[in-house]
N, C-alpha and C positions, 0 to 999 in steps of 0.2 A: 511443514506440518499443515494438515488440512484445516481450513477454517470451518469449524462446526456451526458457525452462525450463518453460513451461506444457505440461501434458500432458492431452490429451483422452482420456478413458478409455472410448472406445467399445469394446464387447465384440467381440473378433476372431471372425469367422465364417470358418472354413477350409472351402473347397469344392474339389471336383476341378478346377474351372476356374481355381483360384488367382486369382480376380478380386475378392478382398476389397477393399472400399472403406473401409478403416479410416483415419480422419482424426486421427491423433495423432502428435506429434513430440516430440523431446527432444534437448537438447544431449548427452545420454548417447551418442547414436549417434556423435558426433564424437570422443568420448573413448575409444570402444572398449568401454564398459560398457553393455550392453543393460539398459534399464529397461522392464519390462512393466506394463501397466495391471492393476489387480486383476481377476483372472479365475479362474473355476472350472476352466479348462483346465490350470492348474498342479497337478500331483499333490501330494497332501499329503506323500508320502514325500520329495519334493524339498526341503521346507521344514524338516522336523524332523530335522536332522542333529546337533543339539547333543549328544545322548547319545553318538554315535559319536566326536565331536570330544573330548568329555571323557575318553573311554577312551584315545584316542591323539591328544594335542594336535598332534603333528608332522604329522598328516594334515589339519589344519584348513585350510591354504592350498589343498590339493588339492581338498577338499570345496567350498571357495568357488569354485574354477575350474569344477568340475562343474556347479554351479548356473548359472554364467554360460553354459556350453555349452548347457545345456537351454533357457535363456532365448533364446539365439541361434537355436536350432532353431525355437522358436515364432515368432520374428521371420521366419525363412525361410518357414515355412508361411503366414505372413500377407503374403507377397509383398514383404518387405523384404530382398531377397537381399544388396544392397550393405552394408546395416547389419549383417546377420548375419556376412558375411565379415570386415568390419572388427572386429567383436567377437571373432570366433574368432582372428584374427591377434593381437589384444591378449592373448588367453588364452595363445597360444603364447609370446609374449614374457614373460608373467608366469611361465610354467613354466620358461623358460630361466634365470630368476633363482633358482629353487629347486634347481638341480642342485648348487650348492655346499653345500647344507645336508645335513650327514652324518646328521641324524636321520631323513631320509626315504630309503627304499630307492632306489638308482639305477635298479633295474629298474622300480619303480613310476613314477618320473618319466619314464623313456623310454617306458613304455607309454602314459602320459597324453599325451605329445607326439605319439605315433603316432595315438592315438585322436582328438585334436583336429584333426590334419591330415586324417584321414579325413572328419570332419564338414565341414571346410572344402572338401574336394573335392566332397562332396555339395552344398554350398551353391553351388558353381560350376556343377554339373550341373543343379541345380533349375530355373533360368530357361528352359532348353531345353524344359521340359515345361509351361510356363505357358499357352501359347496354342494351338498346333496340334500335332497328333500327327505331322504331316509337316513337315520342315524343309528349308531350302535346302541345296544340296550343300556350300556353304562351312560353314554352321553344323553340318551333319551330320558333316563331317570333324573340326571342333572338338569336337563331342560325343563322337565315337568316341575321340579322343585322351584326353579327360577320363575316359571310362569305362574305358579300358585302364589309365590311371594308378590309378584307384580300385581296380580289380580286383587290380593288382599290389601295392598297399599293403595290401589286405585279406589277400592271400596271405602277405605279409611279416609282418604282425602275428600271424598264426596260426603261422608257422614259427619266428619269432625270439624267442618268449617261452615260458618254462617256468614251471610253478607256477600256471597259469591256473585259476581256480575260479569265482568269481562273474562274472568277465569273459567267460567262454565264451559265455553267452547274449547278451551285448551284441554281441560280434563276429559271431556267427552270424546275429543279426537284421540286422546291416548287410550280410552276404552275401546274405541273402534279399531285402533291399531292392534291392541292386545287380542281382540277377537279374531282378527285376520291371522295373526301369528299362530294362535291355537288351532284355528280352522285348517290351516295349511299343514301343520305337523300332526295333528291328532284328529283328523276329520272322521276317521272310522268310528271312534268311540264317543265323539261329542259333536258330530256335524250338525244335527238338527237343533239342539239346544244352543249351540254357539251361533248358528245362523240366525236363530230367533233373537238372541241378544244383540247381535250386530244390527239387525233390521230395526229393532226397537230403539237402539241408541242413536242410529241415524235419524229416525223420526223425531226423537227428543231434541236433537241438535238443530234440526230444521225448524222445529217449532220455536226454539230459543231465538234463532236468527230472525224469524218472522216477528216475534214479540219485541225484540230489541231494534228492529229495522236495520239490521246489519247484513253485510254480504257474506254468504257462505264461502268457505275456502275452496280452492281447487280440489284439495284432498277429499272434502265432503262431497262435492259435486260429482267427482269421478267414481267415488265409492257407491253413491246412489245409482249411477248409471250401471255399474257392474251388478248390483243387486237386482235391478230391473231386468237385466239380461238373464240372470239365473232364474227368475220367476219364483213360483211357489213350490217348485219341486223340492222334495227332501233330499234327493240324490244330487250331489254337486260333483261334477266331473273335474278331473285334474286340470284340464285346459281352462275351465272357468275359475278354478282356484288360482291358477297362474295369472289370470287377468287381475284378480284381486291383489295378489302379491306385488304385481308391478306398480300398483298405486303407492307403494311405500316410497318410491322415488319422488312422489309429489309431496310427501309429508316432511315438514320440519316444524318443531315446536315453535309456535308463533310468539312474537314479542307481544307483551300485554302490559297494561297499566294496572297495578294492584289497586283493588277497591279500598277506599278509605275506611270502610266499616267492617273489614274482615275480622272475624272473631273465631278463636279456636275453642271448640267444645272439649271440656276436660272434667276430670273428677278426682277426688282424693278419698281414700277409704282408710279408716283406722278402727281397730278393736281395742278400746281403752284398757290399759293395764294388762293386756294379755301378753304372754311370753312363755318360754320353756319352763321358767321357774314360777310362773303364775298362770297355770292353764285353766281353761273352763272345765268345770266338773260335768261329767255325763254318766248316765246309767246305760249299760249295754242293751241294745234293742229298743231303746226309747228315743224319741226326737230330742234334740238339744237346741237351746236358744243361743244365737250369736248376736251380741250387742254391737251394732255398727254405728260409727260416727262418720257421716257422709258430708262431703263438700262438693257442690256442683258449680261449674262455671259456664255461662253462655249456652245453657241447654235450651233449645227451642221448645215452644209450647206443645207442638204436636209430636214430640219425641216419645218413644217407648223405651224405657230403661229397664234393665234386668240385672239382678244380682246372680252371678254364677258361682256356685259352690261345687268344688271338685275335689276328688281324692287322687292319690298317686296312681291308682289303677285305671284312670280315665273315666271313672264313674262320676257323673255330674248331675246337678240339680239346678233348676232356674227358679228364682223368686221374683215376681213382678213388683216393681216399685210404683205405687199409686201416684199418678200425676199431681194429685192434691197435695202431696208432700213437698213438691218443688215448683209448682206453678206460681207465677206472680210476676211483678214488674222488675224485681232485682235480677242483676246478672249473676250474682253470687248467692247461693242458697246453702245453708247448713242445717242439718237435722239429724236426729237419732232414729235408727230403724233397727228393730229386732227381727232377724231372719231365723226361721226354724229349719234346721237341717235334719233330714230323716236318715242320713247315712251314718249311723253309729255302729262301728264294727265290734266284734268280740275281741277286744284288745285292751291292754292296760293303759296305753297312751297312743294317741294318733294325731295327725294334723290334717287340716283341710285348707284349700286355697280358695280365697274369695276375691272376686273382682266385679267391676261394674261395666256393663256393655250397653250399647245403643243399637236398636234394631234398624237395619238398613231397609227401609220400606220401599225403596226404588228397585230393589232386587226381586227376582221371582220367588214365589213361595217355594221353600225347600222341603225335602223329605226329612221329617223329624225322627230322631231316634227315641225321643222322649214324648210321653203322652202330654205333658204340660211343658210349656216353654214358648220361645219366640217362633213365629211362623216363617220369618225371613232370616237371612244370615245376620250375624251380630259382629260388630267391631268394638273393641274394648277401649275404655276411656282412661284406665289407670293400670298400674302394675298389680299383679296378684299379691294379696296380703295373706301371709301364712297365719293360721289360727291354731293354737295348741290346746289339746284336750287331755284330761286325766280321768281315769275310771274311779267311780265311787260305788259302794254297795247300795242296794235299795234301802237298807236300814239307815245308812248315813245320809242318803238323799232325803228321807222323811224327816230325820232329825234336823 
């Protein structure tokens, strides 16, 4: 019987065509723990984590998961996408067991969960770039959905965490990589805006390295060179796009030390006493008040918060939350807020969905469908809360 634990240690050769013919296997793929052959491709800094772990033993499990994520990324670059996704999902499960450990910051654990989820999304996107630059319409729709989810999660991780320090470069490099992926596949419809975002992100990351007196990664340096070659022209040729795509081989999610003061920005929203059997009364055609009980955690002083009120037909309304309601020295704020909804239909009963979002000020000003509302994209801090309403006559309302 064949020994399935045998490992053929052929040196992985990563190329742009992603057609590596590596012939090695391991039962580790099925257990969710990636095992890599001895290779010079694994950076030395990924291996020497002992000193950091000795300084803070509580972070030892997190450092172990970081190494697994890096190993999974190398599997992905070697065309083992299924094994990489399996390993990353195992990492997410392992992280979920750490949440009960009070010795590790809750913000650090949540950041790592988001980070691993981002790499998993990249692992799902990657096979779409293995063979042809042009894909079928079905696969193109699937890729677009994955890219949109990836971009939303990147925006969320930048908005929902405070105290980012060493993690900034990691997140911005992932933003750069996502821009490259979109630029390569969808350059006809989004070339100019995507190139603008790519250039601005590279500039932000360069500034971050200057301020922190740290050395830029090879990935950032080579990306900057490629952008300089392109110049200011809005038309990007296929050959230049190819030069950008080749930089993928220089990229690997870097090992980093989690900041001690990482905090996750979140919110809770309740409508006291409301339910299907205790609805809010309304009069058709008139605005209706929604009493909201709000709890905010770790919201920064310069944040812009919005209450989003929506209907099942995608009609929505934004209500601005005055910073005076939640500014102060406390990390946790609780207050009551009455939102006025103008969307009362001609119906006996109806429901609205209410949630709290934070405006992503680092993103470009977007085209708004509504006259009033956030100028920038919004990421949401809590799940939607369903609010129930029941019609009363104008006579009953007066009484």
